[in-house]
PDB file with one MODEL, atoms N, CA, C and O in Angstrom:
MODEL        1
ATOM      1  N   UNK A   1      63.255  40.771  61.303  1.00  0.00           N
ATOM      2  CA  UNK A   1      62.191  42.051  61.749  1.00  0.00           C
ATOM      3  C   UNK A   1      63.667  42.961  62.464  1.00  0.00           C
ATOM      4  O   UNK A   1      64.497  42.508  63.251  1.00  0.00           O
ATOM      5  N   UNK A   2      63.612  44.078  61.978  1.00  0.00           N
ATOM      6  CA  UNK A   2      64.363  44.867  62.986  1.00  0.00           C
ATOM      7  C   UNK A   2      63.612  45.465  63.981  1.00  0.00           C
ATOM      8  O   UNK A   2      62.405  45.691  63.901  1.00  0.00           O
ATOM      9  N   UNK A   3      64.605  45.818  65.279  1.00  0.00           N
ATOM     10  CA  UNK A   3      64.130  46.171  66.615  1.00  0.00           C
ATOM     11  C   UNK A   3      64.004  47.843  66.563  1.00  0.00           C
ATOM     12  O   UNK A   3      65.040  48.446  66.281  1.00  0.00           O
ATOM     13  N   UNK A   4      63.273  48.314  66.718  1.00  0.00           N
ATOM     14  CA  UNK A   4      63.445  49.659  67.193  1.00  0.00           C
ATOM     15  C   UNK A   4      64.027  50.273  68.509  1.00  0.00           C
ATOM     16  O   UNK A   4      63.449  50.055  69.574  1.00  0.00           O
ATOM     17  N   UNK A   5      64.963  50.903  68.466  1.00  0.00           N
ATOM     18  CA  UNK A   5      65.596  51.528  69.859  1.00  0.00           C
ATOM     19  C   UNK A   5      64.467  52.153  70.739  1.00  0.00           C
ATOM     20  O   UNK A   5      63.619  52.908  70.263  1.00  0.00           O
ATOM     21  N   UNK A   6      64.503  51.859  71.799  1.00  0.00           N
ATOM     22  CA  UNK A   6      63.668  52.679  72.931  1.00  0.00           C
ATOM     23  C   UNK A   6      63.934  53.977  73.250  1.00  0.00           C
ATOM     24  O   UNK A   6      65.133  54.236  73.355  1.00  0.00           O
ATOM     25  N   UNK A   7      63.284  54.728  73.406  1.00  0.00           N
ATOM     26  CA  UNK A   7      63.419  56.057  73.397  1.00  0.00           C
ATOM     27  C   UNK A   7      62.564  56.348  74.858  1.00  0.00           C
ATOM     28  O   UNK A   7      61.363  56.123  75.007  1.00  0.00           O
ATOM     29  N   UNK A   8      63.368  56.830  75.756  1.00  0.00           N
ATOM     30  CA  UNK A   8      62.766  57.361  77.076  1.00  0.00           C
ATOM     31  C   UNK A   8      61.772  58.415  76.879  1.00  0.00           C
ATOM     32  O   UNK A   8      62.117  59.190  75.987  1.00  0.00           O
ATOM     33  N   UNK A   9      60.578  58.713  77.458  1.00  0.00           N
ATOM     34  CA  UNK A   9      59.868  59.760  77.314  1.00  0.00           C
ATOM     35  C   UNK A   9      60.500  60.776  77.587  1.00  0.00           C
ATOM     36  O   UNK A   9      61.450  60.566  78.340  1.00  0.00           O
ATOM     37  N   UNK A  10      60.321  62.029  77.205  1.00  0.00           N
ATOM     38  CA  UNK A  10      60.729  63.239  77.362  1.00  0.00           C
ATOM     39  C   UNK A  10      60.432  63.857  78.592  1.00  0.00           C
ATOM     40  O   UNK A  10      59.278  63.723  78.999  1.00  0.00           O
ATOM     41  N   UNK A  11      61.215  64.494  79.257  1.00  0.00           N
ATOM     42  CA  UNK A  11      60.866  65.157  80.562  1.00  0.00           C
ATOM     43  C   UNK A  11      60.309  66.522  80.560  1.00  0.00           C
ATOM     44  O   UNK A  11      60.792  67.324  79.761  1.00  0.00           O
ATOM     45  N   UNK A  12      59.145  66.979  81.526  1.00  0.00           N
ATOM     46  CA  UNK A  12      58.844  68.188  80.911  1.00  0.00           C
ATOM     47  C   UNK A  12      59.973  68.972  81.627  1.00  0.00           C
ATOM     48  O   UNK A  12      60.788  68.529  82.436  1.00  0.00           O
ATOM     49  N   UNK A  13      59.824  70.394  81.093  1.00  0.00           N
ATOM     50  CA  UNK A  13      60.677  71.316  81.275  1.00  0.00           C
ATOM     51  C   UNK A  13      60.861  71.626  82.796  1.00  0.00           C
ATOM     52  O   UNK A  13      59.839  71.481  83.467  1.00  0.00           O
ATOM     53  N   UNK A  14      61.973  72.023  83.446  1.00  0.00           N
ATOM     54  CA  UNK A  14      61.991  72.091  84.929  1.00  0.00           C
ATOM     55  C   UNK A  14      61.151  73.723  85.151  1.00  0.00           C
ATOM     56  O   UNK A  14      61.439  74.735  84.511  1.00  0.00           O
ATOM     57  N   UNK A  15      60.328  73.645  85.971  1.00  0.00           N
ATOM     58  CA  UNK A  15      59.825  75.265  86.308  1.00  0.00           C
ATOM     59  C   UNK A  15      60.984  76.103  87.216  1.00  0.00           C
ATOM     60  O   UNK A  15      61.699  75.674  88.123  1.00  0.00           O
ATOM     61  N   UNK A  16      60.903  77.409  86.652  1.00  0.00           N
ATOM     62  CA  UNK A  16      61.751  78.349  87.154  1.00  0.00           C
ATOM     63  C   UNK A  16      61.187  78.949  88.105  1.00  0.00           C
ATOM     64  O   UNK A  16      60.098  79.522  88.090  1.00  0.00           O
ATOM     65  N   UNK A  17      62.195  78.783  89.269  1.00  0.00           N
ATOM     66  CA  UNK A  17      62.224  79.427  90.679  1.00  0.00           C
ATOM     67  C   UNK A  17      62.155  80.951  90.674  1.00  0.00           C
ATOM     68  O   UNK A  17      62.785  81.532  89.791  1.00  0.00           O
ATOM     69  N   UNK A  18      61.531  81.589  91.472  1.00  0.00           N
ATOM     70  CA  UNK A  18      61.369  83.022  91.568  1.00  0.00           C
ATOM     71  C   UNK A  18      62.483  83.555  92.418  1.00  0.00           C
ATOM     72  O   UNK A  18      62.621  83.351  93.624  1.00  0.00           O
ATOM     73  N   UNK A  19      63.429  84.417  91.465  1.00  0.00           N
ATOM     74  CA  UNK A  19      64.385  85.135  92.171  1.00  0.00           C
ATOM     75  C   UNK A  19      63.785  85.685  93.539  1.00  0.00           C
ATOM     76  O   UNK A  19      64.419  85.445  94.567  1.00  0.00           O
ATOM     77  N   UNK A  20      62.605  86.404  93.613  1.00  0.00           N
ATOM     78  CA  UNK A  20      61.965  87.259  94.758  1.00  0.00           C
ATOM     79  C   UNK A  20      61.766  86.333  95.673  1.00  0.00           C
ATOM     80  O   UNK A  20      61.837  86.773  96.820  1.00  0.00           O
ATOM     81  N   UNK A  21      61.515  85.065  95.566  1.00  0.00           N
ATOM     82  CA  UNK A  21      61.348  84.314  96.598  1.00  0.00           C
ATOM     83  C   UNK A  21      62.499  83.642  97.265  1.00  0.00           C
ATOM     84  O   UNK A  21      62.438  83.048  98.342  1.00  0.00           O
ATOM     85  N   UNK A  22      63.652  83.810  96.448  1.00  0.00           N
ATOM     86  CA  UNK A  22      64.939  83.669  97.005  1.00  0.00           C
ATOM     87  C   UNK A  22      65.411  84.583  97.730  1.00  0.00           C
ATOM     88  O   UNK A  22      66.021  84.357  98.775  1.00  0.00           O
ATOM     89  N   UNK A  23      65.180  85.756  97.250  1.00  0.00           N
ATOM     90  CA  UNK A  23      65.780  87.250  97.736  1.00  0.00           C
ATOM     91  C   UNK A  23      64.795  87.549  99.564  1.00  0.00           C
ATOM     92  O   UNK A  23      65.169  87.924 100.676  1.00  0.00           O
ATOM     93  N   UNK A  24      63.826  87.239  99.129  1.00  0.00           N
ATOM     94  CA  UNK A  24      62.933  87.403 100.356  1.00  0.00           C
ATOM     95  C   UNK A  24      63.016  86.422 101.688  1.00  0.00           C
ATOM     96  O   UNK A  24      62.802  86.774 102.848  1.00  0.00           O
ATOM     97  N   UNK A  25      63.465  84.805 101.120  1.00  0.00           N
ATOM     98  CA  UNK A  25      64.122  84.014 101.808  1.00  0.00           C
ATOM     99  C   UNK A  25      65.432  84.337 102.717  1.00  0.00           C
ATOM    100  O   UNK A  25      65.623  84.173 103.921  1.00  0.00           O
ATOM    101  N   UNK A  26      66.213  84.829 101.745  1.00  0.00           N
ATOM    102  CA  UNK A  26      67.397  85.557 102.413  1.00  0.00           C
ATOM    103  C   UNK A  26      67.929  86.312 103.416  1.00  0.00           C
ATOM    104  O   UNK A  26      68.867  86.224 104.210  1.00  0.00           O
ATOM    105  N   UNK A  27      66.464  87.604 102.967  1.00  0.00           N
ATOM    106  CA  UNK A  27      66.230  88.578 104.026  1.00  0.00           C
ATOM    107  C   UNK A  27      65.572  88.010 104.964  1.00  0.00           C
ATOM    108  O   UNK A  27      66.430  87.901 105.840  1.00  0.00           O
ATOM    109  N   UNK A  28      64.747  87.630 105.318  1.00  0.00           N
ATOM    110  CA  UNK A  28      64.012  87.046 106.367  1.00  0.00           C
ATOM    111  C   UNK A  28      64.974  86.117 107.119  1.00  0.00           C
ATOM    112  O   UNK A  28      64.883  86.048 108.345  1.00  0.00           O
ATOM    113  N   UNK A  29      65.953  85.351 106.409  1.00  0.00           N
ATOM    114  CA  UNK A  29      66.892  84.805 107.598  1.00  0.00           C
ATOM    115  C   UNK A  29      67.776  85.866 108.245  1.00  0.00           C
ATOM    116  O   UNK A  29      67.955  85.989 109.457  1.00  0.00           O
ATOM    117  N   UNK A  30      68.309  86.622 107.269  1.00  0.00           N
ATOM    118  CA  UNK A  30      69.289  87.776 107.999  1.00  0.00           C
ATOM    119  C   UNK A  30      68.488  88.332 108.946  1.00  0.00           C
ATOM    120  O   UNK A  30      69.042  88.472 110.036  1.00  0.00           O
ATOM    121  N   UNK A  31      67.046  88.792 108.853  1.00  0.00           N
ATOM    122  CA  UNK A  31      66.248  89.314 110.058  1.00  0.00           C
ATOM    123  C   UNK A  31      66.277  88.517 111.282  1.00  0.00           C
ATOM    124  O   UNK A  31      66.266  88.881 112.458  1.00  0.00           O
ATOM    125  N   UNK A  32      66.311  87.450 110.803  1.00  0.00           N
ATOM    126  CA  UNK A  32      66.214  86.160 112.288  1.00  0.00           C
ATOM    127  C   UNK A  32      67.676  86.222 112.864  1.00  0.00           C
ATOM    128  O   UNK A  32      67.788  86.085 114.083  1.00  0.00           O
ATOM    129  N   UNK A  33      68.942  86.437 112.018  1.00  0.00           N
ATOM    130  CA  UNK A  33      69.694  86.386 112.480  1.00  0.00           C
ATOM    131  C   UNK A  33      70.432  87.908 113.380  1.00  0.00           C
ATOM    132  O   UNK A  33      71.368  87.904 114.181  1.00  0.00           O
ATOM    133  N   UNK A  34      69.928  88.638 113.076  1.00  0.00           N
ATOM    134  CA  UNK A  34      69.918  89.884 113.301  1.00  0.00           C
ATOM    135  C   UNK A  34      70.014  90.289 115.259  1.00  0.00           C
ATOM    136  O   UNK A  34      70.904  90.961 115.781  1.00  0.00           O
ATOM    137  N   UNK A  35      68.867  89.664 115.960  1.00  0.00           N
ATOM    138  CA  UNK A  35      69.221  89.995 117.109  1.00  0.00           C
ATOM    139  C   UNK A  35      70.409  89.145 117.876  1.00  0.00           C
ATOM    140  O   UNK A  35      71.127  89.652 118.738  1.00  0.00           O
ATOM    141  N   UNK A  36      70.494  87.971 117.495  1.00  0.00           N
ATOM    142  CA  UNK A  36      71.749  87.142 117.945  1.00  0.00           C
ATOM    143  C   UNK A  36      73.055  87.625 117.649  1.00  0.00           C
ATOM    144  O   UNK A  36      73.978  87.445 118.443  1.00  0.00           O
ATOM    145  N   UNK A  37      73.200  88.206 116.604  1.00  0.00           N
ATOM    146  CA  UNK A  37      74.294  88.976 115.940  1.00  0.00           C
ATOM    147  C   UNK A  37      74.691  90.191 116.813  1.00  0.00           C
ATOM    148  O   UNK A  37      75.806  90.371 117.305  1.00  0.00           O
ATOM    149  N   UNK A  38      73.547  91.048 116.938  1.00  0.00           N
ATOM    150  CA  UNK A  38      73.816  92.426 117.826  1.00  0.00           C
ATOM    151  C   UNK A  38      74.129  91.944 119.276  1.00  0.00           C
ATOM    152  O   UNK A  38      75.006  92.640 119.787  1.00  0.00           O
ATOM    153  N   UNK A  39      73.722  91.075 119.982  1.00  0.00           N
ATOM    154  CA  UNK A  39      73.781  90.572 121.206  1.00  0.00           C
ATOM    155  C   UNK A  39      75.697  90.114 121.107  1.00  0.00           C
ATOM    156  O   UNK A  39      76.486  90.699 121.849  1.00  0.00           O
ATOM    157  N   UNK A  40      76.018  89.398 120.445  1.00  0.00           N
ATOM    158  CA  UNK A  40      77.189  88.818 119.976  1.00  0.00           C
ATOM    159  C   UNK A  40      78.237  90.015 120.011  1.00  0.00           C
ATOM    160  O   UNK A  40      79.049  90.054 120.936  1.00  0.00           O
ATOM    161  N   UNK A  41      78.234  90.935 119.078  1.00  0.00           N
ATOM    162  CA  UNK A  41      78.765  91.944 118.830  1.00  0.00           C
ATOM    163  C   UNK A  41      78.841  92.796 120.047  1.00  0.00           C
ATOM    164  O   UNK A  41      79.915  93.065 120.585  1.00  0.00           O
ATOM    165  N   UNK A  42      77.527  93.274 120.531  1.00  0.00           N
ATOM    166  CA  UNK A  42      77.791  94.420 121.609  1.00  0.00           C
ATOM    167  C   UNK A  42      78.197  94.128 122.867  1.00  0.00           C
ATOM    168  O   UNK A  42      78.895  94.944 123.469  1.00  0.00           O
ATOM    169  N   UNK A  43      77.803  92.853 123.492  1.00  0.00           N
ATOM    170  CA  UNK A  43      77.995  92.321 124.730  1.00  0.00           C
ATOM    171  C   UNK A  43      79.055  90.950 124.666  1.00  0.00           C
ATOM    172  O   UNK A  43      78.861  89.939 125.342  1.00  0.00           O
ATOM    173  N   UNK A  44      80.077  91.108 123.827  1.00  0.00           N
ATOM    174  CA  UNK A  44      80.621  89.464 123.744  1.00  0.00           C
ATOM    175  C   UNK A  44      81.309  89.002 125.237  1.00  0.00           C
ATOM    176  O   UNK A  44      81.292  87.842 125.649  1.00  0.00           O
ATOM    177  N   UNK A  45      81.715  89.771 125.717  1.00  0.00           N
ATOM    178  CA  UNK A  45      82.176  89.439 127.230  1.00  0.00           C
ATOM    179  C   UNK A  45      81.194  89.608 128.292  1.00  0.00           C
ATOM    180  O   UNK A  45      81.574  89.478 129.456  1.00  0.00           O
ATOM    181  N   UNK A  46      80.125  89.849 128.065  1.00  0.00           N
ATOM    182  CA  UNK A  46      79.380  89.875 129.637  1.00  0.00           C
ATOM    183  C   UNK A  46      78.551  88.579 129.418  1.00  0.00           C
ATOM    184  O   UNK A  46      77.985  88.103 130.401  1.00  0.00           O
ATOM    185  N   UNK A  47      78.420  87.901 128.073  1.00  0.00           N
ATOM    186  CA  UNK A  47      77.471  86.616 128.163  1.00  0.00           C
ATOM    187  C   UNK A  47      77.879  85.560 128.565  1.00  0.00           C
ATOM    188  O   UNK A  47      78.778  84.984 127.951  1.00  0.00           O
ATOM    189  N   UNK A  48      77.204  84.920 129.946  1.00  0.00           N
ATOM    190  CA  UNK A  48      77.648  84.034 130.467  1.00  0.00           C
ATOM    191  C   UNK A  48      76.713  82.580 129.991  1.00  0.00           C
ATOM    192  O   UNK A  48      75.692  82.783 129.334  1.00  0.00           O
ATOM    193  N   UNK A  49      77.055  81.280 130.307  1.00  0.00           N
ATOM    194  CA  UNK A  49      76.312  80.126 129.973  1.00  0.00           C
ATOM    195  C   UNK A  49      74.908  80.403 130.501  1.00  0.00           C
ATOM    196  O   UNK A  49      74.018  80.165 129.684  1.00  0.00           O
ATOM    197  N   UNK A  50      74.568  80.802 131.556  1.00  0.00           N
ATOM    198  CA  UNK A  50      73.163  81.032 132.094  1.00  0.00           C
ATOM    199  C   UNK A  50      72.499  81.771 131.600  1.00  0.00           C
ATOM    200  O   UNK A  50      71.284  81.705 131.788  1.00  0.00           O
ATOM    201  N   UNK A  51      73.005  82.658 130.860  1.00  0.00           N
ATOM    202  CA  UNK A  51      72.125  83.804 129.854  1.00  0.00           C
ATOM    203  C   UNK A  51      71.827  83.203 128.658  1.00  0.00           C
ATOM    204  O   UNK A  51      70.938  83.733 127.992  1.00  0.00           O
ATOM    205  N   UNK A  52      72.443  82.073 128.167  1.00  0.00           N
ATOM    206  CA  UNK A  52      72.053  81.334 126.853  1.00  0.00           C
ATOM    207  C   UNK A  52      71.211  80.513 127.084  1.00  0.00           C
ATOM    208  O   UNK A  52      70.425  80.127 126.219  1.00  0.00           O
ATOM    209  N   UNK A  53      71.214  80.026 128.472  1.00  0.00           N
ATOM    210  CA  UNK A  53      70.049  78.935 128.755  1.00  0.00           C
ATOM    211  C   UNK A  53      68.660  79.487 128.950  1.00  0.00           C
ATOM    212  O   UNK A  53      67.628  78.827 128.828  1.00  0.00           O
ATOM    213  N   UNK A  54      68.743  80.864 129.290  1.00  0.00           N
ATOM    214  CA  UNK A  54      67.598  81.661 129.721  1.00  0.00           C
ATOM    215  C   UNK A  54      66.481  81.576 128.688  1.00  0.00           C
ATOM    216  O   UNK A  54      66.889  81.649 127.529  1.00  0.00           O
ATOM    217  N   UNK A  55      65.334  81.455 128.822  1.00  0.00           N
ATOM    218  CA  UNK A  55      64.066  81.663 128.004  1.00  0.00           C
ATOM    219  C   UNK A  55      64.604  82.397 126.905  1.00  0.00           C
ATOM    220  O   UNK A  55      64.861  81.878 125.818  1.00  0.00           O
ATOM    221  N   UNK A  56      64.817  83.886 127.244  1.00  0.00           N
ATOM    222  CA  UNK A  56      65.245  85.068 126.050  1.00  0.00           C
ATOM    223  C   UNK A  56      66.662  84.611 125.288  1.00  0.00           C
ATOM    224  O   UNK A  56      66.925  84.935 124.130  1.00  0.00           O
ATOM    225  N   UNK A  57      67.418  83.904 126.034  1.00  0.00           N
ATOM    226  CA  UNK A  57      68.505  83.393 125.209  1.00  0.00           C
ATOM    227  C   UNK A  57      68.580  82.216 124.249  1.00  0.00           C
ATOM    228  O   UNK A  57      69.402  82.035 123.352  1.00  0.00           O
ATOM    229  N   UNK A  58      67.505  81.416 124.635  1.00  0.00           N
ATOM    230  CA  UNK A  58      67.168  80.492 123.892  1.00  0.00           C
ATOM    231  C   UNK A  58      66.311  80.900 122.820  1.00  0.00           C
ATOM    232  O   UNK A  58      66.302  80.172 121.828  1.00  0.00           O
ATOM    233  N   UNK A  59      65.499  82.052 122.826  1.00  0.00           N
ATOM    234  CA  UNK A  59      64.985  82.581 121.974  1.00  0.00           C
ATOM    235  C   UNK A  59      65.663  83.119 120.564  1.00  0.00           C
ATOM    236  O   UNK A  59      65.371  83.099 119.369  1.00  0.00           O
ATOM    237  N   UNK A  60      66.568  83.534 121.266  1.00  0.00           N
ATOM    238  CA  UNK A  60      67.548  84.358 120.266  1.00  0.00           C
ATOM    239  C   UNK A  60      68.298  83.434 119.376  1.00  0.00           C
ATOM    240  O   UNK A  60      68.251  83.475 118.147  1.00  0.00           O
ATOM    241  N   UNK A  61      69.101  82.469 120.194  1.00  0.00           N
ATOM    242  CA  UNK A  61      69.471  80.848 119.259  1.00  0.00           C
ATOM    243  C   UNK A  61      68.856  80.372 118.701  1.00  0.00           C
ATOM    244  O   UNK A  61      69.351  79.885 117.685  1.00  0.00           O
ATOM    245  N   UNK A  62      67.223  80.141 118.959  1.00  0.00           N
ATOM    246  CA  UNK A  62      66.452  79.414 117.973  1.00  0.00           C
ATOM    247  C   UNK A  62      66.100  80.195 116.966  1.00  0.00           C
ATOM    248  O   UNK A  62      65.943  79.660 115.868  1.00  0.00           O
ATOM    249  N   UNK A  63      65.901  81.613 117.105  1.00  0.00           N
ATOM    250  CA  UNK A  63      65.785  82.326 115.592  1.00  0.00           C
ATOM    251  C   UNK A  63      67.083  82.605 115.061  1.00  0.00           C
ATOM    252  O   UNK A  63      67.054  82.922 113.872  1.00  0.00           O
ATOM    253  N   UNK A  64      68.308  82.577 115.639  1.00  0.00           N
ATOM    254  CA  UNK A  64      69.063  82.301 114.812  1.00  0.00           C
ATOM    255  C   UNK A  64      69.494  81.205 113.777  1.00  0.00           C
ATOM    256  O   UNK A  64      69.962  81.291 112.641  1.00  0.00           O
ATOM    257  N   UNK A  65      69.109  79.958 114.723  1.00  0.00           N
ATOM    258  CA  UNK A  65      69.223  78.644 113.789  1.00  0.00           C
ATOM    259  C   UNK A  65      68.305  78.719 112.823  1.00  0.00           C
ATOM    260  O   UNK A  65      68.545  78.268 111.703  1.00  0.00           O
ATOM    261  N   UNK A  66      67.237  79.250 113.107  1.00  0.00           N
ATOM    262  CA  UNK A  66      66.308  79.398 111.858  1.00  0.00           C
ATOM    263  C   UNK A  66      66.399  80.286 110.571  1.00  0.00           C
ATOM    264  O   UNK A  66      65.941  80.036 109.456  1.00  0.00           O
ATOM    265  N   UNK A  67      67.247  81.616 111.083  1.00  0.00           N
ATOM    266  CA  UNK A  67      67.792  82.171 110.119  1.00  0.00           C
ATOM    267  C   UNK A  67      68.604  81.804 109.174  1.00  0.00           C
ATOM    268  O   UNK A  67      68.493  81.945 107.957  1.00  0.00           O
ATOM    269  N   UNK A  68      69.720  81.153 110.016  1.00  0.00           N
ATOM    270  CA  UNK A  68      70.259  80.248 109.027  1.00  0.00           C
ATOM    271  C   UNK A  68      70.015  79.066 108.297  1.00  0.00           C
ATOM    272  O   UNK A  68      70.710  78.816 107.312  1.00  0.00           O
ATOM    273  N   UNK A  69      68.996  78.212 108.706  1.00  0.00           N
ATOM    274  CA  UNK A  69      68.260  77.430 108.130  1.00  0.00           C
ATOM    275  C   UNK A  69      67.459  77.856 106.891  1.00  0.00           C
ATOM    276  O   UNK A  69      67.389  77.078 105.940  1.00  0.00           O
ATOM    277  N   UNK A  70      66.787  79.184 106.849  1.00  0.00           N
ATOM    278  CA  UNK A  70      66.065  79.956 105.991  1.00  0.00           C
ATOM    279  C   UNK A  70      67.216  80.178 104.957  1.00  0.00           C
ATOM    280  O   UNK A  70      67.018  79.770 103.813  1.00  0.00           O
ATOM    281  N   UNK A  71      68.399  80.787 105.258  1.00  0.00           N
ATOM    282  CA  UNK A  71      69.133  81.136 104.293  1.00  0.00           C
ATOM    283  C   UNK A  71      69.655  80.223 103.477  1.00  0.00           C
ATOM    284  O   UNK A  71      69.974  80.429 102.306  1.00  0.00           O
ATOM    285  N   UNK A  72      69.780  78.944 104.217  1.00  0.00           N
ATOM    286  CA  UNK A  72      70.805  77.804 103.365  1.00  0.00           C
ATOM    287  C   UNK A  72      69.307  77.141 102.520  1.00  0.00           C
ATOM    288  O   UNK A  72      69.589  76.740 101.390  1.00  0.00           O
ATOM    289  N   UNK A  73      68.028  76.999 102.841  1.00  0.00           N
ATOM    290  CA  UNK A  73      67.237  76.608 102.106  1.00  0.00           C
ATOM    291  C   UNK A  73      66.947  77.555 100.933  1.00  0.00           C
ATOM    292  O   UNK A  73      66.648  77.108  99.826  1.00  0.00           O
ATOM    293  N   UNK A  74      67.042  78.922 101.199  1.00  0.00           N
ATOM    294  CA  UNK A  74      66.714  79.616  99.848  1.00  0.00           C
ATOM    295  C   UNK A  74      67.806  79.667  99.075  1.00  0.00           C
ATOM    296  O   UNK A  74      67.473  80.004  97.939  1.00  0.00           O
ATOM    297  N   UNK A  75      69.178  79.452  99.190  1.00  0.00           N
ATOM    298  CA  UNK A  75      70.219  79.300  98.266  1.00  0.00           C
ATOM    299  C   UNK A  75      70.492  78.322  97.788  1.00  0.00           C
ATOM    300  O   UNK A  75      71.177  78.265  96.767  1.00  0.00           O
ATOM    301  N   UNK A  76      69.910  77.034  98.557  1.00  0.00           N
ATOM    302  CA  UNK A  76      70.086  75.762  97.761  1.00  0.00           C
ATOM    303  C   UNK A  76      69.057  75.501  96.608  1.00  0.00           C
ATOM    304  O   UNK A  76      69.248  74.761  95.643  1.00  0.00           O
ATOM    305  N   UNK A  77      68.101  76.128  96.836  1.00  0.00           N
ATOM    306  CA  UNK A  77      66.891  76.086  96.163  1.00  0.00           C
ATOM    307  C   UNK A  77      67.035  76.897  94.646  1.00  0.00           C
ATOM    308  O   UNK A  77      66.551  76.558  93.566  1.00  0.00           O
ATOM    309  N   UNK A  78      67.847  78.042  94.964  1.00  0.00           N
ATOM    310  CA  UNK A  78      68.226  79.077  93.904  1.00  0.00           C
ATOM    311  C   UNK A  78      69.299  78.082  93.049  1.00  0.00           C
ATOM    312  O   UNK A  78      69.017  77.877  91.868  1.00  0.00           O
ATOM    313  N   UNK A  79      70.397  77.520  93.550  1.00  0.00           N
ATOM    314  CA  UNK A  79      71.542  77.087  93.118  1.00  0.00           C
ATOM    315  C   UNK A  79      70.617  75.842  92.171  1.00  0.00           C
ATOM    316  O   UNK A  79      70.824  75.666  90.970  1.00  0.00           O
ATOM    317  N   UNK A  80      69.621  75.082  92.950  1.00  0.00           N
ATOM    318  CA  UNK A  80      69.223  74.053  92.208  1.00  0.00           C
ATOM    319  C   UNK A  80      68.080  74.519  90.860  1.00  0.00           C
ATOM    320  O   UNK A  80      67.568  73.710  90.086  1.00  0.00           O
ATOM    321  N   UNK A  81      67.957  75.393  90.852  1.00  0.00           N
ATOM    322  CA  UNK A  81      67.105  75.835  89.836  1.00  0.00           C
ATOM    323  C   UNK A  81      67.566  76.162  88.559  1.00  0.00           C
ATOM    324  O   UNK A  81      66.821  76.443  87.620  1.00  0.00           O
ATOM    325  N   UNK A  82      68.879  76.126  88.509  1.00  0.00           N
ATOM    326  CA  UNK A  82      69.892  76.720  87.363  1.00  0.00           C
ATOM    327  C   UNK A  82      70.027  75.720  86.661  1.00  0.00           C
ATOM    328  O   UNK A  82      70.742  75.761  85.660  1.00  0.00           O
TER     329      UNK A  82
ENDMDL
END
């Protein structure tokens, strides 16, 4: 009796990701980065460590980190869908 080769089941096709969602993610990330970038460009010599530890400074840093993460997630999902 001859044995049939075992054929793995076919995987469903990959779902296409929306390019619009990627663009919106990158745009939102840039908007979150904008306040901290402005502070660093306009007042680079006037920023002290105490300014960065104040609640407003922490808010700017948090928004910048969130923007970087959002851009990273949008770009990796876009590259992963290709």
